[in-house]
Gaussian input, Z-matrix of N, CA and C with variables (Angstrom, degrees):
# hf/3-21g

backbone

0 1
 N
 C     1     B1
 C     2     B2     1     A1
 N     3     B3     2     A2     1     D1
 C     4     B4     3     A3     2     D2
 C     5     B5     4     A4     3     D3
 N     6     B6     5     A5     4     D4
 C     7     B7     6     A6     5     D5
 C     8     B8     7     A7     6     D6
 N     9     B9     8     A8     7     D7
 C    10    B10     9     A9     8     D8
 C    11    B11    10    A10     9     D9
 N    12    B12    11    A11    10    D10
 C    13    B13    12    A12    11    D11
 C    14    B14    13    A13    12    D12
 N    15    B15    14    A14    13    D13
 C    16    B16    15    A15    14    D14
 C    17    B17    16    A16    15    D15
 N    18    B18    17    A17    16    D16
 C    19    B19    18    A18    17    D17
 C    20    B20    19    A19    18    D18
 N    21    B21    20    A20    19    D19
 C    22    B22    21    A21    20    D20
 C    23    B23    22    A22    21    D21
 N    24    B24    23    A23    22    D22
 C    25    B25    24    A24    23    D23
 C    26    B26    25    A25    24    D24
 N    27    B27    26    A26    25    D25
 C    28    B28    27    A27    26    D26
 C    29    B29    28    A28    27    D27
 N    30    B30    29    A29    28    D28
 C    31    B31    30    A30    29    D29
 C    32    B32    31    A31    30    D30
 N    33    B33    32    A32    31    D31
 C    34    B34    33    A33    32    D32
 C    35    B35    34    A34    33    D33
 N    36    B36    35    A35    34    D34
 C    37    B37    36    A36    35    D35
 C    38    B38    37    A37    36    D36
 N    39    B39    38    A38    37    D37
 C    40    B40    39    A39    38    D38
 C    41    B41    40    A40    39    D39
 N    42    B42    41    A41    40    D40
 C    43    B43    42    A42    41    D41
 C    44    B44    43    A43    42    D42
 N    45    B45    44    A44    43    D43
 C    46    B46    45    A45    44    D44
 C    47    B47    46    A46    45    D45
 N    48    B48    47    A47    46    D46
 C    49    B49    48    A48    47    D47
 C    50    B50    49    A49    48    D48
 N    51    B51    50    A50    49    D49
 C    52    B52    51    A51    50    D50
 C    53    B53    52    A52    51    D51
 N    54    B54    53    A53    52    D52
 C    55    B55    54    A54    53    D53
 C    56    B56    55    A55    54    D54
 N    57    B57    56    A56    55    D55
 C    58    B58    57    A57    56    D56
 C    59    B59    58    A58    57    D57
 N    60    B60    59    A59    58    D58
 C    61    B61    60    A60    59    D59
 C    62    B62    61    A61    60    D60
 N    63    B63    62    A62    61    D61
 C    64    B64    63    A63    62    D62
 C    65    B65    64    A64    63    D63
 N    66    B66    65    A65    64    D64
 C    67    B67    66    A66    65    D65
 C    68    B68    67    A67    66    D66
 N    69    B69    68    A68    67    D67
 C    70    B70    69    A69    68    D68
 C    71    B71    70    A70    69    D69
 N    72    B72    71    A71    70    D70
 C    73    B73    72    A72    71    D71
 C    74    B74    73    A73    72    D72
 N    75    B75    74    A74    73    D73
 C    76    B76    75    A75    74    D74
 C    77    B77    76    A76    75    D75
 N    78    B78    77    A77    76    D76
 C    79    B79    78    A78    77    D77
 C    80    B80    79    A79    78    D78
 N    81    B81    80    A80    79    D79
 C    82    B82    81    A81    80    D80
 C    83    B83    82    A82    81    D81
 N    84    B84    83    A83    82    D82
 C    85    B85    84    A84    83    D83
 C    86    B86    85    A85    84    D84
 N    87    B87    86    A86    85    D85
 C    88    B88    87    A87    86    D86
 C    89    B89    88    A88    87    D87
 N    90    B90    89    A89    88    D88
 C    91    B91    90    A90    89    D89
 C    92    B92    91    A91    90    D90
 N    93    B93    92    A92    91    D91
 C    94    B94    93    A93    92    D92
 C    95    B95    94    A94    93    D93
 N    96    B96    95    A95    94    D94
 C    97    B97    96    A96    95    D95
 C    98    B98    97    A97    96    D96
 N    99    B99    98    A98    97    D97
 C   100   B100    99    A99    98    D98
 C   101   B101   100   A100    99    D99
 N   102   B102   101   A101   100   D100
 C   103   B103   102   A102   101   D101
 C   104   B104   103   A103   102   D102
 N   105   B105   104   A104   103   D103
 C   106   B106   105   A105   104   D104
 C   107   B107   106   A106   105   D105
 N   108   B108   107   A107   106   D106
 C   109   B109   108   A108   107   D107
 C   110   B110   109   A109   108   D108
 N   111   B111   110   A110   109   D109
 C   112   B112   111   A111   110   D110
 C   113   B113   112   A112   111   D111
 N   114   B114   113   A113   112   D112
 C   115   B115   114   A114   113   D113
 C   116   B116   115   A115   114   D114
 N   117   B117   116   A116   115   D115
 C   118   B118   117   A117   116   D116
 C   119   B119   118   A118   117   D117
 N   120   B120   119   A119   118   D118
 C   121   B121   120   A120   119   D119
 C   122   B122   121   A121   120   D120
 N   123   B123   122   A122   121   D121
 C   124   B124   123   A123   122   D122
 C   125   B125   124   A124   123   D123
 N   126   B126   125   A125   124   D124
 C   127   B127   126   A126   125   D125
 C   128   B128   127   A127   126   D126
 N   129   B129   128   A128   127   D127
 C   130   B130   129   A129   128   D128
 C   131   B131   130   A130   129   D129
 N   132   B132   131   A131   130   D130
 C   133   B133   132   A132   131   D131
 C   134   B134   133   A133   132   D132
 N   135   B135   134   A134   133   D133
 C   136   B136   135   A135   134   D134
 C   137   B137   136   A136   135   D135
 N   138   B138   137   A137   136   D136
 C   139   B139   138   A138   137   D137
 C   140   B140   139   A139   138   D138
 N   141   B141   140   A140   139   D139
 C   142   B142   141   A141   140   D140
 C   143   B143   142   A142   141   D141
 N   144   B144   143   A143   142   D142
 C   145   B145   144   A144   143   D143
 C   146   B146   145   A145   144   D144
 N   147   B147   146   A146   145   D145
 C   148   B148   147   A147   146   D146
 C   149   B149   148   A148   147   D147
 N   150   B150   149   A149   148   D148
 C   151   B151   150   A150   149   D149
 C   152   B152   151   A151   150   D150
 N   153   B153   152   A152   151   D151
 C   154   B154   153   A153   152   D152
 C   155   B155   154   A154   153   D153
 N   156   B156   155   A155   154   D154
 C   157   B157   156   A156   155   D155
 C   158   B158   157   A157   156   D156
 N   159   B159   158   A158   157   D157
 C   160   B160   159   A159   158   D158
 C   161   B161   160   A160   159   D159
 N   162   B162   161   A161   160   D160
 C   163   B163   162   A162   161   D161
 C   164   B164   163   A163   162   D162
 N   165   B165   164   A164   163   D163
 C   166   B166   165   A165   164   D164
 C   167   B167   166   A166   165   D165
 N   168   B168   167   A167   166   D166
 C   169   B169   168   A168   167   D167
 C   170   B170   169   A169   168   D168
 N   171   B171   170   A170   169   D169
 C   172   B172   171   A171   170   D170
 C   173   B173   172   A172   171   D171
 N   174   B174   173   A173   172   D172
 C   175   B175   174   A174   173   D173
 C   176   B176   175   A175   174   D174
 N   177   B177   176   A176   175   D175
 C   178   B178   177   A177   176   D176
 C   179   B179   178   A178   177   D177
 N   180   B180   179   A179   178   D178
 C   181   B181   180   A180   179   D179
 C   182   B182   181   A181   180   D180
 N   183   B183   182   A182   181   D181
 C   184   B184   183   A183   182   D182
 C   185   B185   184   A184   183   D183
 N   186   B186   185   A185   184   D184
 C   187   B187   186   A186   185   D185
 C   188   B188   187   A187   186   D186
 N   189   B189   188   A188   187   D187
 C   190   B190   189   A189   188   D188
 C   191   B191   190   A190   189   D189
 N   192   B192   191   A191   190   D190
 C   193   B193   192   A192   191   D191
 C   194   B194   193   A193   192   D192
 N   195   B195   194   A194   193   D193
 C   196   B196   195   A195   194   D194
 C   197   B197   196   A196   195   D195
 N   198   B198   197   A197   196   D196
 C   199   B199   198   A198   197   D197
 C   200   B200   199   A199   198   D198
 N   201   B201   200   A200   199   D199
 C   202   B202   201   A201   200   D200
 C   203   B203   202   A202   201   D201
 N   204   B204   203   A203   202   D202
 C   205   B205   204   A204   203   D203
 C   206   B206   205   A205   204   D204
 N   207   B207   206   A206   205   D205
 C   208   B208   207   A207   206   D206
 C   209   B209   208   A208   207   D207
 N   210   B210   209   A209   208   D208
 C   211   B211   210   A210   209   D209
 C   212   B212   211   A211   210   D210
 N   213   B213   212   A212   211   D211
 C   214   B214   213   A213   212   D212
 C   215   B215   214   A214   213   D213
 N   216   B216   215   A215   214   D214
 C   217   B217   216   A216   215   D215
 C   218   B218   217   A217   216   D216
 N   219   B219   218   A218   217   D217
 C   220   B220   219   A219   218   D218
 C   221   B221   220   A220   219   D219
 N   222   B222   221   A221   220   D220
 C   223   B223   222   A222   221   D221
 C   224   B224   223   A223   222   D222
 N   225   B225   224   A224   223   D223
 C   226   B226   225   A225   224   D224
 C   227   B227   226   A226   225   D225
 N   228   B228   227   A227   226   D226
 C   229   B229   228   A228   227   D227
 C   230   B230   229   A229   228   D228
 N   231   B231   230   A230   229   D229
 C   232   B232   231   A231   230   D230
 C   233   B233   232   A232   231   D231
 N   234   B234   233   A233   232   D232
 C   235   B235   234   A234   233   D233
 C   236   B236   235   A235   234   D234
 N   237   B237   236   A236   235   D235
 C   238   B238   237   A237   236   D236
 C   239   B239   238   A238   237   D237
 N   240   B240   239   A239   238   D238
 C   241   B241   240   A240   239   D239
 C   242   B242   241   A241   240   D240
 N   243   B243   242   A242   241   D241
 C   244   B244   243   A243   242   D242
 C   245   B245   244   A244   243   D243
 N   246   B246   245   A245   244   D244
 C   247   B247   246   A246   245   D245
 C   248   B248   247   A247   246   D246

   B1=1.4272
   B2=1.5284
   B3=1.3155
   B4=1.4485
   B5=1.4928
   B6=1.3069
   B7=1.4589
   B8=1.5194
   B9=1.3140
   B10=1.4608
   B11=1.5033
   B12=1.2937
   B13=1.4444
   B14=1.5000
   B15=1.3029
   B16=1.4632
   B17=1.5061
   B18=1.3005
   B19=1.4716
   B20=1.5303
   B21=1.3228
   B22=1.4777
   B23=1.5161
   B24=1.2694
   B25=1.4530
   B26=1.5133
   B27=1.2827
   B28=1.4628
   B29=1.5209
   B30=1.3085
   B31=1.4723
   B32=1.5183
   B33=1.3145
   B34=1.4823
   B35=1.5027
   B36=1.3260
   B37=1.4667
   B38=1.5295
   B39=1.3065
   B40=1.4867
   B41=1.5079
   B42=1.2993
   B43=1.4661
   B44=1.5386
   B45=1.3246
   B46=1.4758
   B47=1.5145
   B48=1.3025
   B49=1.4571
   B50=1.5246
   B51=1.3432
   B52=1.4829
   B53=1.5328
   B54=1.3208
   B55=1.4810
   B56=1.5273
   B57=1.3336
   B58=1.4557
   B59=1.5469
   B60=1.3339
   B61=1.4839
   B62=1.4942
   B63=1.3414
   B64=1.4661
   B65=1.5204
   B66=1.3317
   B67=1.4670
   B68=1.5201
   B69=1.3360
   B70=1.4760
   B71=1.5311
   B72=1.3146
   B73=1.4681
   B74=1.5246
   B75=1.3308
   B76=1.4546
   B77=1.4999
   B78=1.3257
   B79=1.4682
   B80=1.5414
   B81=1.3199
   B82=1.4694
   B83=1.5245
   B84=1.3344
   B85=1.4762
   B86=1.5104
   B87=1.3037
   B88=1.4725
   B89=1.5531
   B90=1.3333
   B91=1.4513
   B92=1.5301
   B93=1.3095
   B94=1.4482
   B95=1.5183
   B96=1.3580
   B97=1.4432
   B98=1.5324
   B99=1.3014
   B100=1.4709
   B101=1.5198
   B102=1.3302
   B103=1.4867
   B104=1.5177
   B105=1.3429
   B106=1.4674
   B107=1.5164
   B108=1.3299
   B109=1.4483
   B110=1.5327
   B111=1.3112
   B112=1.4705
   B113=1.5477
   B114=1.3149
   B115=1.4513
   B116=1.5254
   B117=1.3447
   B118=1.4546
   B119=1.5277
   B120=1.3190
   B121=1.4586
   B122=1.5004
   B123=1.3172
   B124=1.4620
   B125=1.5323
   B126=1.3307
   B127=1.4624
   B128=1.5120
   B129=1.3229
   B130=1.4537
   B131=1.5176
   B132=1.3434
   B133=1.4484
   B134=1.4961
   B135=1.2981
   B136=1.4613
   B137=1.5358
   B138=1.2918
   B139=1.4575
   B140=1.5201
   B141=1.3073
   B142=1.4491
   B143=1.5279
   B144=1.2864
   B145=1.4488
   B146=1.5491
   B147=1.2817
   B148=1.4919
   B149=1.5044
   B150=1.3444
   B151=1.4453
   B152=1.5332
   B153=1.3119
   B154=1.4604
   B155=1.5314
   B156=1.3489
   B157=1.4596
   B158=1.5310
   B159=1.2940
   B160=1.4554
   B161=1.5371
   B162=1.2929
   B163=1.4764
   B164=1.5370
   B165=1.3514
   B166=1.4627
   B167=1.5283
   B168=1.3116
   B169=1.4611
   B170=1.5149
   B171=1.3043
   B172=1.4420
   B173=1.5071
   B174=1.3290
   B175=1.4534
   B176=1.5056
   B177=1.3226
   B178=1.4652
   B179=1.5135
   B180=1.3186
   B181=1.4645
   B182=1.4987
   B183=1.3362
   B184=1.4735
   B185=1.5131
   B186=1.3214
   B187=1.4429
   B188=1.5455
   B189=1.3103
   B190=1.4538
   B191=1.5413
   B192=1.3519
   B193=1.4754
   B194=1.5177
   B195=1.3229
   B196=1.4673
   B197=1.5230
   B198=1.3343
   B199=1.4603
   B200=1.5134
   B201=1.3127
   B202=1.4644
   B203=1.5180
   B204=1.3319
   B205=1.4653
   B206=1.5139
   B207=1.3211
   B208=1.4749
   B209=1.5384
   B210=1.3277
   B211=1.4612
   B212=1.5135
   B213=1.3325
   B214=1.4558
   B215=1.5264
   B216=1.3289
   B217=1.4699
   B218=1.5236
   B219=1.3463
   B220=1.4479
   B221=1.5406
   B222=1.3239
   B223=1.4632
   B224=1.5358
   B225=1.3085
   B226=1.4696
   B227=1.5290
   B228=1.3197
   B229=1.4518
   B230=1.5294
   B231=1.3202
   B232=1.4579
   B233=1.4967
   B234=1.3110
   B235=1.4663
   B236=1.5244
   B237=1.3073
   B238=1.4558
   B239=1.5154
   B240=1.3388
   B241=1.4538
   B242=1.5173
   B243=1.3228
   B244=1.4551
   B245=1.5174
   B246=1.3200
   B247=1.4870
   B248=1.4849
   A1=108.40
   A2=115.60
   A3=120.19
   A4=109.65
   A5=115.92
   A6=120.92
   A7=108.71
   A8=115.97
   A9=120.57
   A10=108.41
   A11=115.93
   A12=123.37
   A13=109.64
   A14=115.97
   A15=121.05
   A16=107.55
   A17=115.85
   A18=119.98
   A19=110.00
   A20=117.06
   A21=120.79
   A22=111.11
   A23=116.28
   A24=122.35
   A25=108.89
   A26=118.33
   A27=122.82
   A28=109.77
   A29=117.56
   A30=121.39
   A31=107.67
   A32=116.06
   A33=121.48
   A34=108.29
   A35=115.71
   A36=119.04
   A37=112.66
   A38=117.62
   A39=120.16
   A40=114.95
   A41=118.35
   A42=121.31
   A43=113.07
   A44=115.71
   A45=119.28
   A46=111.84
   A47=116.84
   A48=121.78
   A49=108.51
   A50=115.91
   A51=120.19
   A52=111.24
   A53=118.37
   A54=121.51
   A55=110.26
   A56=117.29
   A57=121.20
   A58=110.71
   A59=116.52
   A60=119.37
   A61=111.29
   A62=117.80
   A63=120.80
   A64=110.83
   A65=116.21
   A66=120.02
   A67=110.38
   A68=116.53
   A69=121.28
   A70=109.31
   A71=117.00
   A72=120.80
   A73=110.88
   A74=117.85
   A75=119.84
   A76=112.05
   A77=117.77
   A78=121.72
   A79=108.61
   A80=117.94
   A81=120.99
   A82=110.79
   A83=116.05
   A84=119.80
   A85=111.58
   A86=117.81
   A87=120.17
   A88=111.09
   A89=115.96
   A90=118.02
   A91=110.90
   A92=117.25
   A93=120.73
   A94=111.41
   A95=117.48
   A96=121.77
   A97=112.18
   A98=117.23
   A99=118.95
   A100=112.00
   A101=117.18
   A102=119.30
   A103=113.54
   A104=117.99
   A105=118.30
   A106=110.64
   A107=115.62
   A108=121.80
   A109=107.48
   A110=116.76
   A111=122.72
   A112=111.00
   A113=118.43
   A114=120.77
   A115=114.11
   A116=117.66
   A117=119.87
   A118=116.35
   A119=116.99
   A120=119.02
   A121=110.92
   A122=116.51
   A123=122.89
   A124=108.27
   A125=115.93
   A126=121.14
   A127=110.15
   A128=116.56
   A129=123.37
   A130=107.43
   A131=116.05
   A132=121.87
   A133=111.31
   A134=116.72
   A135=123.73
   A136=106.68
   A137=114.80
   A138=120.51
   A139=109.75
   A140=114.74
   A141=120.23
   A142=114.22
   A143=116.72
   A144=123.68
   A145=112.13
   A146=117.69
   A147=119.39
   A148=111.64
   A149=117.63
   A150=121.42
   A151=111.66
   A152=116.86
   A153=119.86
   A154=115.51
   A155=116.95
   A156=120.96
   A157=113.00
   A158=118.40
   A159=121.11
   A160=110.51
   A161=116.31
   A162=120.71
   A163=111.69
   A164=116.93
   A165=119.27
   A166=112.34
   A167=118.21
   A168=119.71
   A169=111.29
   A170=119.62
   A171=123.80
   A172=113.45
   A173=116.52
   A174=122.79
   A175=110.40
   A176=116.60
   A177=121.87
   A178=111.71
   A179=117.80
   A180=122.85
   A181=110.04
   A182=115.79
   A183=121.83
   A184=109.94
   A185=116.07
   A186=123.53
   A187=107.25
   A188=116.48
   A189=121.33
   A190=105.77
   A191=116.60
   A192=121.03
   A193=114.33
   A194=118.87
   A195=119.61
   A196=111.52
   A197=116.64
   A198=121.62
   A199=110.17
   A200=115.52
   A201=120.80
   A202=114.77
   A203=116.41
   A204=119.28
   A205=110.51
   A206=118.63
   A207=118.96
   A208=109.01
   A209=116.10
   A210=120.86
   A211=112.67
   A212=119.12
   A213=121.32
   A214=113.54
   A215=115.02
   A216=120.67
   A217=110.49
   A218=116.98
   A219=119.44
   A220=110.49
   A221=115.61
   A222=119.60
   A223=111.63
   A224=116.08
   A225=120.66
   A226=110.70
   A227=116.98
   A228=121.25
   A229=111.86
   A230=117.27
   A231=120.68
   A232=112.06
   A233=117.69
   A234=121.00
   A235=110.90
   A236=116.16
   A237=121.06
   A238=111.69
   A239=117.59
   A240=121.23
   A241=111.64
   A242=117.33
   A243=121.31
   A244=110.97
   A245=116.86
   A246=120.41
   A247=108.00
   D1=128.15
   D2=177.44
   D3=-90.37
   D4=133.39
   D5=178.17
   D6=-121.70
   D7=134.05
   D8=177.78
   D9=-127.68
   D10=140.82
   D11=177.63
   D12=-105.68
   D13=139.16
   D14=173.53
   D15=-84.62
   D16=130.55
   D17=179.41
   D18=-62.21
   D19=146.55
   D20=176.21
   D21=-57.83
   D22=150.26
   D23=177.98
   D24=-138.37
   D25=160.35
   D26=-173.45
   D27=-110.95
   D28=60.25
   D29=-179.97
   D30=-129.28
   D31=128.85
   D32=176.51
   D33=-104.69
   D34=119.64
   D35=-177.56
   D36=-92.38
   D37=-12.41
   D38=-173.98
   D39=-55.49
   D40=-34.02
   D41=-178.05
   D42=-105.39
   D43=5.27
   D44=179.81
   D45=-77.35
   D46=149.34
   D47=172.18
   D48=-70.19
   D49=154.64
   D50=-178.96
   D51=-56.39
   D52=-38.04
   D53=179.43
   D54=-59.65
   D55=-42.17
   D56=-179.50
   D57=-71.20
   D58=-35.42
   D59=175.61
   D60=-66.89
   D61=-36.24
   D62=175.82
   D63=-63.37
   D64=-44.29
   D65=178.07
   D66=-59.48
   D67=-44.79
   D68=179.52
   D69=-62.08
   D70=-46.28
   D71=-178.71
   D72=-62.53
   D73=-40.71
   D74=177.57
   D75=-62.72
   D76=-37.38
   D77=176.83
   D78=-65.00
   D79=-46.41
   D80=178.43
   D81=-60.08
   D82=-45.41
   D83=179.58
   D84=-60.11
   D85=-42.81
   D86=179.19
   D87=-64.41
   D88=-36.19
   D89=177.42
   D90=-70.57
   D91=-39.32
   D92=177.91
   D93=-64.82
   D94=-42.13
   D95=-178.91
   D96=-63.73
   D97=-21.33
   D98=179.11
   D99=-78.79
   D100=-13.55
   D101=-178.42
   D102=-126.51
   D103=-5.95
   D104=-177.52
   D105=-156.16
   D106=175.20
   D107=178.84
   D108=-101.92
   D109=101.75
   D110=-172.74
   D111=-61.40
   D112=-32.69
   D113=-179.24
   D114=-79.80
   D115=-27.14
   D116=-173.43
   D117=-116.84
   D118=-13.93
   D119=175.84
   D120=-83.11
   D121=161.58
   D122=-176.55
   D123=-98.92
   D124=134.44
   D125=-179.33
   D126=-125.37
   D127=140.08
   D128=174.57
   D129=-117.88
   D130=122.90
   D131=179.72
   D132=-101.90
   D133=126.98
   D134=173.06
   D135=-118.20
   D136=52.12
   D137=-175.37
   D138=-140.21
   D139=159.73
   D140=179.55
   D141=-68.95
   D142=169.18
   D143=-174.62
   D144=-55.69
   D145=-44.09
   D146=-175.80
   D147=-66.26
   D148=-23.69
   D149=-179.36
   D150=-84.89
   D151=-20.66
   D152=-175.33
   D153=-115.62
   D154=-17.51
   D155=-168.71
   D156=-55.83
   D157=-42.13
   D158=-178.57
   D159=-82.61
   D160=-37.09
   D161=-178.27
   D162=-61.63
   D163=-48.48
   D164=-173.21
   D165=-64.98
   D166=-22.67
   D167=178.06
   D168=-69.05
   D169=-13.36
   D170=177.92
   D171=-102.82
   D172=2.47
   D173=-174.85
   D174=-118.96
   D175=153.73
   D176=-179.88
   D177=-103.20
   D178=-43.78
   D179=-174.66
   D180=-107.46
   D181=98.58
   D182=-173.92
   D183=-131.86
   D184=136.36
   D185=170.54
   D186=-116.84
   D187=137.99
   D188=175.13
   D189=-133.31
   D190=78.41
   D191=-170.12
   D192=-63.63
   D193=-21.94
   D194=-176.49
   D195=-109.46
   D196=15.57
   D197=-179.26
   D198=-58.87
   D199=136.12
   D200=176.56
   D201=92.92
   D202=-15.27
   D203=179.28
   D204=-85.66
   D205=140.98
   D206=172.44
   D207=-64.89
   D208=159.79
   D209=-172.81
   D210=-55.40
   D211=-39.67
   D212=178.18
   D213=-59.30
   D214=-42.40
   D215=178.86
   D216=-71.11
   D217=-35.34
   D218=176.23
   D219=-61.02
   D220=-46.54
   D221=-179.40
   D222=-64.70
   D223=-38.82
   D224=176.90
   D225=-62.13
   D226=-45.56
   D227=178.09
   D228=-62.97
   D229=-42.47
   D230=177.54
   D231=-61.44
   D232=-43.01
   D233=177.37
   D234=-59.25
   D235=-42.29
   D236=178.28
   D237=-64.93
   D238=-42.80
   D239=179.84
   D240=-65.00
   D241=-35.36
   D242=-179.57
   D243=-67.70
   D244=-35.47
   D245=-178.99
   D246=-65.98

């Protein structure tokens, strides 16, 4: 199984307008499509709703293991998983 990590970026989507989030998501999708098959590859999201909401609608195989948890609980679970 091939695993690829997306490099960190310094963009906060929480206060962006939906139009700007769509533009960002389209950029991310085009970058992903250059290295993988968005419809057939498996993706795991460890990100909040605004970071994934547009992306997942273009993907078939998606896991969101921390979905529904508030950010504090997400961070706590991630710390535990890393240990």
